[in-house]
C-alpha positions, 0 to 999 in steps of 0.5 A, spaced: 499 499 499 503 506 498 500 513 500 502 520 497 501 525 503 501 532 502 501 537 508 502 545 508 505 544 515 512 543 518 514 537 521 518 539 526 513 543 530 506 540 528 504 535 533 498 532 529 502 531 523 508 527 525 503 523 529 499 521 522 505 520 519 508 515 525 501 512 524 501 511 516 509 508 517 507 503 521 503 499 515 504 502 509 509 505 504 508 513 505 511 519 500 510 525 504 510 532 502 510 537 507 514 544 509 520 546 513 525 552 512 531 546 510 532 544 502 527 542 498 529 535 498 531 530 503 530 523 500 526 518 496 520 518 500 520 525 504 520 532 500 520 538 503 518 544 500 520 551 503 514 555 504 515 562 501 508 563 499 501 558 498 501 558 491 508 556 491 506 550 495 501 548 491 505 548 485 511 545 488 507 539 491 503 537 484 509 537 482 512 533 486 506 528 486 506 527 479 512 523 479 508 518 484 503 515 479 503 508 482 500 511 489 493 508 491 492 514 496 492 520 497 492 523 504 491 530 505 493 534 511 488 539 513 485 544 509 492 548 505 493 541 502 486 541 499 488 544 493 493 540 491 490 534 493 484 535 488 489 537 483 493 530 484 487 526 485 485 528 478 492 527 475 494 520 479 487 517 479 488 513 486 483 509 489 481 513 494 482 520 497 483 520 505 482 528 509 484 529 515 479 535 518 483 536 524 479 543 524 472 545 524 471 551 521 463 552 518 462 557 513 457 560 517 462 561 522 467 564 517 470 572 517 474 573 511 475 572 504 481 567 505 477 563 511 471 562 506 475 560 500 478 555 504 472 552 507 469 553 500 475 547 498 474 543 504 467 542 503 470 539 496 475 535 499 470 533 504 465 531 498 470 528 494 474 523 500 472 516 501 474 516 508 474 523 512 478 524 519 476 528 525 479 530 531 474 528 536 467 525 537 464 532 538 466 534 531 464 528 528 457 529 530 457 537 527 460 535 521 454 529 520 450 535 521 453 540 517 455 536 510 450 531 510 452 526 504 459 524 507 463 519 506 466 514 513 469 518 518 473 516 523 476 519 529 483 521 531 484 525 537 491 529 538 494 523 541 501 524 541 508 525 545 514 529 544 520 525 542 528 527 542 531 527 535 538 524 534 541 530 535 539 532 542 544 534 547 542 535 555 548 539 556 546 544 550 539 544 553 541 545 560 545 551 558 541 554 553 535 553 559 539 554 565 534 559 568 529 553 569 533 550 572 534 556 577 526 557 578 523 555 584 517 557 583 510 554 581 512 554 573 506 554 568 507 553 561 503 555 555 505 553 548 500 558 544 505 564 544 503 571 545 496 569 541 491 574 544 484 570 541 487 564 546 486 568 552 493 570 553 491 576 557 486 572 561 491 567 563 497 573 564 492 576 569 490 569 572 497 568 574 498 575 576 493 574 582 495 567 584 496 567 592 502 563 590 509 564 588 509 562 580 512 564 574 508 564 567 512 562 560 508 564 554 512 559 549 512 561 541 511 568 542 512 571 534 516 577 533 509 581 531 504 586 534 501 581 538 507 580 542 508 587 542 501 587 545 503 583 550 509 586 552 505 593 553 499 589 556 505 587 562 508 593 563 502 597 564 499 593 569 506 592 572 506 584 572 513 581 574 512 573 573 511 573 565 517 570 560 515 571 553 520 565 549 520 565 542 518 558 538 522 551 540 523 545 536 521 539 539 527 537 542 527 545 546 520 544 547 520 537 550 526 539 554 522 545 556 516 543 558 518 537 562 522 543 567 514 545 568 509 544 574 503 545 569 501 546 562 495 551 560 491 549 554 485 554 552 480 556 548 474 560 547 467 558 545 465 563 540 465 558 534 465 551 533 473 550 532 474 552 538 468 550 542 470 542 540 478 544 541 482 537 541 488 539 544 494 534 543 497 539 549 494 535 554 497 528 552 504 532 550 504 535 557 502 529 561 508 525 558 512 530 560 510 529 567 506 535 568 500 536 570 494 540 565 490 546 566 484 547 561 478 551 560 471 547 560 471 545 553 467 538 552 473 535 549 478 536 555 472 536 561 471 528 557 479 527 558 481 530 564 474 527 567 476 520 564 484 520 567 484 525 573 491 529 570 488 536 571 484 540 572 478 545 568 474 551 569 471 557 565 476 561 569 483 558 568 485 561 575 481 557 578 483 550 574 491 553 576 489 553 584 485 546 583 492 544 580 497 547 585 492 544 591 491 537 588 498 536 585 500 529 589 493 526 586 494 529 579 501 526 579 499 519 582 494 519 576 499 522 570 504 516 572 498 511 572 496 514 565 503 514 561 504 506 565 498 505 562 500 507 555 494 511 553 497 515 548 501 509 544 495 504 545 490 509 542 495 510 536 495 503 535 487 503 535 487 508 531 492 505 526 489 499 526 482 501 524 485 506 519 489 500 515 481 497 515 478 502 512 484 503 507 484 495 505 477 495 505 477 501 499 483 498 496 479 492 495 473 496 492 469 494 498 
């Protein structure tokens, strides 16, 4: 079984893309096209397109894809992969197209021309795909109502963990993040950077009001207007316990998270995509041995209720207090969670289900 996997994601930073490729490579021959800032070509099965523009990504992905006319399946990873995947479907005529609808952007909830165009191509892809993958049961139910006639849907939550590369050096990390080892406060990490829409200001205010010593690390802050706004907000409110950290690669992120006490996953409820978020951060945090504090969105509530690896609340400050006050019990639950290999088993279950679906499609069932 041969699969052409197309993604505009950078594997160095995108956990779901890495997890999907791990699953597919466990039972099939995969040719993957993804984006990084490295060279365009690595080997005969992994192609890296330097993402200069979306138009250039489409052109390059189609150009590479045309070299692999013997593929059985085209796998489109998220919305930006829909255009080259639809083009290549006509050219290569595979057995079927599979689509990972990791987000849940609905046409009636989107604003702006680019977002509506994205929804248009996603709807075309879902109509064409023999199999669509979504991020949780809540989203599956919404999609079945929204899209009417749709092919089979499989659920793959963001079950993932961080891994060190062969190049990882603990000594290098110790030097780079020496300030973490010297920080004896209650260390809170958010990997959403300085994104205002993710509730960053609310999180900063909540951490500042906690009645115990803490440091909030905002990881993934880009040099943009949002970072400037957050810096101004911190200065105006004379807040001292917040540190801004740039984007980290997987080695750096794994090390950084492991030195903290609690990880944050926050989403608003203004649209379906955020209301029914399926945060892989929850699993990444737990597998680094730290607790989780989240907003009370349904999918995250479900996970935390089942495994007890953190706390949730509509007020993130209350969730942080709950984690802090119940840390011993949460730590025991995390040890059980990791010891039971929850992420590995869930990936194995999904791989089995996906392989069965693809074999049926290959056989014309």
